[in-house]
C-alpha positions in Angstrom: 18.3 9.0 28.4 15.8 11.8 29.2 12.5 10.5 27.9 9.4 12.6 28.5 7.2 9.5 28.0 9.2 7.2 30.4 6.6 7.2 33.2 3.5 7.6 31.0 1.1 4.7 30.6 -1.9 4.2 28.4 -4.7 1.7 29.0 -4.4 -1.3 26.6 -7.4 -1.5 24.2 -6.5 -5.1 23.3 -6.7 -6.9 26.7 -8.4 -4.2 28.8 -6.2 -5.2 31.8 -2.7 -4.0 31.0 -1.1 -0.7 30.3 1.1 0.4 27.4 4.5 1.6 28.4 7.2 3.3 26.3 9.9 0.8 25.3 12.6 0.7 22.7 12.5 -2.3 20.4 14.0 -3.5 17.1 11.6 -2.5 14.3 11.4 -4.8 11.3 9.9 -3.9 7.9 10.3 -4.9 4.3 11.5 -2.5 1.7 10.9 -4.4 -1.6 12.8 -7.7 -1.2 15.0 -6.4 1.6 14.4 -6.8 5.3 15.2 -3.5 7.1 15.8 -3.5 10.9 15.9 -0.4 13.0 17.3 -0.9 16.6 16.1 1.2 19.5 12.8 2.1 17.8 10.2 3.7 20.1 7.0 1.7 20.8 4.3 1.3 23.3 4.1 -2.3 24.8 1.4 -3.7 27.0 2.7 -5.2 30.2 0.0 -7.9 30.2 -0.7 -9.1 26.6 2.4 -7.8 24.9 0.6 -5.7 22.3 2.9 -3.4 20.4 2.0 0.0 19.0 4.9 1.7 17.3 5.3 5.4 17.9 3.4 7.3 15.1 5.9 10.2 14.9 8.8 7.8 14.6 7.0 5.8 11.9 6.4 9.0 9.9 10.1 9.9 10.2 11.2 6.4 9.2 8.9 6.5 6.2 10.5 9.7 5.0 13.9 8.2 5.3 13.0 5.0 3.5 11.1 6.8 0.7 12.8 5.9 -2.6 12.7 9.6 -3.6 14.4 10.8 -0.3 17.2 13.2 -1.0 16.2 13.6 -4.7 15.2 17.1 -5.8 11.5 17.4 -6.5 10.7 18.0 -10.2 9.5 21.4 -10.9 6.0 21.7 -12.2 6.0 22.7 -15.9 4.1 25.8 -16.4 2.7 26.8 -19.8 2.4 30.3 -20.9 -1.1 31.1 -21.8 -2.5 34.2 -23.4 -3.5 36.6 -20.8 -7.1 37.6 -21.0 -6.7 41.3 -21.5 -9.8 43.2 -20.6 -11.4 44.6 -23.7 -12.5 48.2 -23.8 -16.2 48.6 -23.3 -18.1 48.9 -26.5 -19.4 52.4 -27.2 -23.1 52.8 -27.3 -24.2 54.3 -30.6 
């Protein structure tokens, strides 16, 4: 797997001693009353304290997929016809 983040580390803000490294974990979340699991989900894990920070881009993509309106056409906005304000001719000076 060619991962551009494979060798990148980020200092851990939780323990101040470790470094977050890119790993792939199983992500768990609730969707209503159902537990959803996503294998091989990208996350940053501290090598000392174990803190996990899930990849923000991946979370956004997952949110789009789990959105109850995903795949449904978006309703069109209803537009009302209004009278156009036609410019009136300037009044004549008498």
